[in-house]
N, C-alpha and C positions, 0 to 999 in steps of 0.2 A: 211656536216656541222659539225664542231667540237663543242661539248657541254661539254667536260671534265672540271671538277672542281678539282683544286688542293688546299688542305689546308696545310698551312705551320704552324707548331706548334713549338713554342719556350717556353718550360716550365721548370722552375727551381724548383728543389726539396727543400722542407723545411728541415732544419737541424733536424736530429733526426727522420725523417719519416721512417716508417717500410718498407724497400725495399721488404721484403718477401710478405707483405700484398699488396703492390703496384703491384708487378709482378703477384700476384695471380689475382688481379682485372683486370690487362691488359690482361691476358690470357682469362678471362671470356669475356671481351669486344671484343677481337679479334675473338673468337669463334662465337659471335653473328654477328658482322659486316661482317665477311667473308662469311656468309651465306645469306646476304641481296642482293637483286637485285641491280645492279649498282655499287657495291663496286668493285674496281679494285685492289688496293694494299695499303700497308703502309710500309714505310721504315724509318729507324732511322739513323742519322749520328751524329758523335761527332767530333767537331773540336779540334785542338791541345790545345786551351785554355780551353777546357772542356765544352763549350757550346754545347748543344744537340738540334738538329732540327729534327722534324719528318715530313715526306711528306705523306699525305693521298690523294689518287686519287679515284674520283667517276666519273661515266660516265655522270652525269647530276646534275643540281641543285636539282631536285626532289629526286634523290638518296641520296644526302647529307642531304636534309631536313628530309628524312625518318630516317636517322641515328641520326641526331641532336635531333629529337623528340622521338626516341625509348625509352620507359619507363626505361629499365634497364640502358641505357646510360645516361639518365637524372639523375638518382640516382647516378651513378658512377661519373658524373661531380661534383655533390654536394659533394660527399665524397672526391674527389680529391682536391677541394678547401678547405675543412675543415681539411683534414688530411695530404695531401701529397705535395701540391704545395706552394712554397713561392711566386712565381709570374709566369705570363705567358702572352703570346701574340700569337694570331692566325691571320693569313691572309687567306682569302678565295679568290681564284683567278680563273678567267675564262681563259681557254686556248684560245688565239686568233689566234694562228698560230702554226702549227706543221710541222716540216720538219725532214727528216731523210734519211739515206741511208744504204745499206748493200752490202758489196763487195761479189761477187760470187766466 
């Protein structure tokens, strides 16, 4: 049974936000989340129009919930809203089917 959860994050930076501070905070958060059980990956994509989308993968809703409520992450989210983001949108998605192939 597939339980994977994918979070699609579309966050726009606030004009004048300190990218050095933001990247430092991202590094700290990645260090924490990557050590948590059930975390699979995070990848970031930028479209030609400049929109940036991040994909976070967790093996289960429980793993995502553990990250969502992790105290350092909660504080980082508050800081993100106060200092870095102009707007944002998150979609939390359950994988309902997975197909793939690999040529030998």
